C-alpha positions as CSV (number, residue, x, y, z in Angstrom):
1,M,101.0,142.1,114.9
2,T,101.5,142.1,118.6
3,E,103.6,144.8,120.5
4,R,106.2,142.4,121.1
5,S,106.2,141.5,117.4
6,I,106.3,145.1,115.9
7,A,109.1,145.9,118.3
8,A,111.2,143.2,117.0
9,Y,110.6,144.4,113.6
10,D,111.4,148.0,114.3
11,V,115.1,147.8,114.5
12,S,116.9,148.9,111.1
13,Q,119.7,146.6,111.8
14,R,118.0,143.7,112.2
15,V,115.5,144.0,109.5
16,K,118.0,145.1,106.8
17,T,118.6,141.8,105.9
18,Y,114.9,140.4,106.0
19,D,114.3,139.9,102.4
20,A,117.4,137.8,102.0
21,D,116.8,135.8,105.3
22,M,113.3,135.2,104.0
23,E,114.5,133.5,100.9
24,L,116.7,131.1,103.2
25,M,113.9,130.3,105.6
26,H,110.9,130.5,103.0
27,P,112.1,129.4,99.5
28,N,108.6,129.1,98.3
29,R,107.6,132.6,99.3
30,S,107.6,134.0,95.5
31,K,105.4,131.1,94.3
32,M,102.9,131.5,97.4
33,V,102.5,135.3,96.5
34,Q,102.3,134.5,92.6
35,I,99.5,131.8,93.4
36,A,97.6,134.5,96.0
37,I,97.5,137.1,93.1
38,E,96.7,134.6,90.3
39,V,93.6,133.6,92.3
40,L,92.1,137.1,92.4
41,P,89.4,137.2,90.1
42,F,90.1,140.5,88.4
43,P,91.4,141.6,85.0
44,K,94.9,143.0,85.1
45,T,93.4,146.2,83.9
46,A,91.3,146.5,86.7
47,D,91.1,149.9,89.0
48,L,91.6,148.1,92.3
49,R,91.8,149.7,95.7
50,A,93.8,147.2,98.2
51,I,95.0,147.0,101.4
52,D,98.2,145.3,102.3
53,L,98.2,143.9,106.1
54,G,101.8,144.0,107.3
55,I,103.4,145.4,104.1
56,G,106.8,144.8,105.5
57,T,109.4,145.4,102.9
58,G,106.9,145.9,100.3
59,Y,107.6,142.4,98.5
60,F,103.7,141.7,98.1
61,T,102.8,144.9,97.2
62,E,105.5,145.5,94.6
63,R,104.2,142.0,92.8
64,F,100.4,143.3,93.3
65,L,101.0,146.7,91.6
66,N,103.3,145.0,88.9
67,H,100.4,142.7,88.1
68,F,97.5,145.2,88.2
69,P,99.3,148.6,86.9
70,N,96.0,150.4,87.4
71,S,95.7,149.7,90.9
72,R,96.6,151.5,94.3
73,V,97.4,150.1,97.7
74,L,97.3,151.3,101.3
75,G,99.9,149.4,103.0
76,I,100.0,149.2,106.9
77,D,102.6,148.0,109.2
78,G,103.4,148.5,112.8
79,A,107.4,149.0,112.2
80,Q,108.5,152.1,111.0
81,A,111.9,150.3,110.2
82,M,109.9,148.0,107.8
83,I,107.9,151.0,106.2
84,E,111.3,152.6,105.3
85,L,112.2,149.4,103.7
86,A,108.9,149.2,101.7
87,K,109.4,153.1,100.6
88,A,112.7,152.2,99.4
89,R,111.8,149.4,97.3
90,L,108.4,150.9,95.9
91,I,109.9,154.4,95.0
92,S,108.9,154.1,91.2
93,L,105.3,153.2,92.3
94,A,105.3,155.7,95.2
95,S,102.3,157.7,93.5
96,R,100.2,154.3,93.8
97,V,101.2,153.6,97.5
98,Q,100.2,155.0,100.9
99,F,101.9,154.2,103.8
100,V,100.3,154.0,107.3
101,I,102.1,153.0,110.4
102,G,100.1,151.3,113.0
103,D,98.9,148.0,114.4
104,F,96.5,146.4,112.1
105,R,94.5,144.9,114.8
106,K,92.9,148.1,115.0
107,L,92.4,148.2,111.2
108,Q,88.9,150.2,111.2
109,E,90.8,152.9,112.5
110,L,93.7,153.0,110.0
111,A,91.8,152.1,106.8
112,P,88.8,153.7,105.1
113,G,85.5,153.1,105.9
114,A,83.2,149.9,105.3
115,G,82.9,148.7,101.9
116,T,85.8,150.5,100.4
117,A,88.2,148.0,99.5
118,D,88.2,145.5,96.5
119,V,90.9,143.5,97.8
120,V,92.6,142.8,101.1
121,F,95.9,140.9,100.9
122,S,98.6,139.8,103.4
123,A,101.9,137.7,103.5
124,Y,103.4,136.3,106.6
125,A,102.1,138.6,109.2
126,L,98.8,137.2,110.3
127,H,100.5,134.3,112.1
128,H,101.8,136.6,114.6
129,L,98.3,137.4,116.0
130,S,96.5,135.0,118.6
131,R,93.7,133.0,117.5
132,P,91.2,135.7,118.9
133,D,93.0,138.4,117.2
134,K,92.9,136.6,114.0
135,G,89.2,136.4,114.3
136,R,88.7,140.1,115.0
137,V,90.9,141.3,112.1
138,L,89.2,139.1,109.8
139,R,85.6,140.3,110.7
140,Q,87.5,144.0,110.2
141,V,88.7,142.8,106.6
142,V,84.8,141.7,105.8
143,E,83.3,145.1,106.6
144,L,86.1,146.9,104.7
145,L,85.6,144.8,101.4
146,V,83.0,145.8,98.8
147,P,80.6,143.1,97.5
148,G,82.4,140.7,95.4
149,G,85.8,141.8,97.0
150,S,88.3,139.3,97.9
151,F,90.9,138.4,100.9
152,V,94.1,136.5,100.3
153,N,96.5,135.5,102.8
154,A,99.8,133.6,101.7
155,D,101.0,132.4,105.3
156,L,102.4,129.2,107.1
157,I,99.5,127.6,108.9
158,V,98.9,124.5,110.8
159,A,96.0,122.8,109.0
160,D,93.2,121.0,110.9
161,C,92.8,118.7,108.3
162,W,95.2,118.5,105.0
163,L,95.8,116.4,101.9
164,T,99.1,116.1,100.1
165,G,100.2,116.0,96.5
166,S,99.2,117.9,93.1
167,A,96.1,115.5,92.7
168,A,94.7,117.8,96.0
169,V,96.2,121.1,95.1
170,V,95.3,121.6,91.4
171,P,91.5,121.1,91.8
172,S,91.5,122.9,95.0
173,L,93.4,126.2,93.3
174,G,90.7,125.5,90.5
175,R,87.8,126.0,92.7
176,M,89.5,129.3,94.2
177,R,89.8,130.8,90.6
178,S,86.2,130.1,89.8
179,S,84.8,131.0,93.2
180,P,87.2,133.3,95.0
181,I,86.9,134.1,98.9
182,S,84.3,137.4,99.0
183,R,82.9,139.7,101.1
184,N,80.2,137.4,103.3
185,K,79.4,138.4,107.0
186,A,78.2,134.9,107.5
187,T,81.3,132.7,106.5
188,L,85.0,133.4,106.6
189,G,86.7,130.8,104.3
190,A,90.2,130.2,103.3
191,C,92.3,128.1,101.3
192,V,96.0,128.2,101.8
193,L,99.0,126.3,100.0
194,S,102.0,125.8,102.0
195,R,104.7,123.2,101.7
196,G,102.4,120.6,99.6
197,K,99.6,120.8,102.3
198,I,96.3,122.5,101.7
199,T,93.4,123.8,103.9
200,V,90.2,124.0,102.1
201,N,87.7,124.9,105.1
202,C,88.6,127.5,107.8
203,N,85.1,128.7,109.0
204,D,84.8,130.9,111.7
């Protein structure tokens, strides 16, 4: 997130209603996170090392840890106020979460070394970045992933090309489940479902 975005979310009085506000502004948030978890190509019993970019109130991390009960998450956020909300939400899962306060544009400084993460995920955070910053963050993500690791991003985007309707969505989700996004230094791809629109090809 940019310094301006971090400052905006680092005010306790402002962020205490964040989850309630998100339910009003983005009623499909739960479904988006559910799909992001479902497309991960790992059994529920997997012992995964994951990183949450912009952990916020811990919403995505909570869902992830409940789905993969043997896994653990490194949660990164630039706002102390959001980290405190996440700690409160995840108190029963505290032994499986490590919190880091910092700007995830400097991901390599905040996270373990190259090839150490099975999964990197994010929700409603990367859109705060400029296009060049997104590219730089994604390149760092690729470096952090183990071979066969996965990156998923649940967010609102403006697609370069899009299709509508379940006829387009269902086959594309099927392709993601069978051939997930994985560690590949040559191509960074994404498939994001948002308000009935689906982006299939976002190469950098």
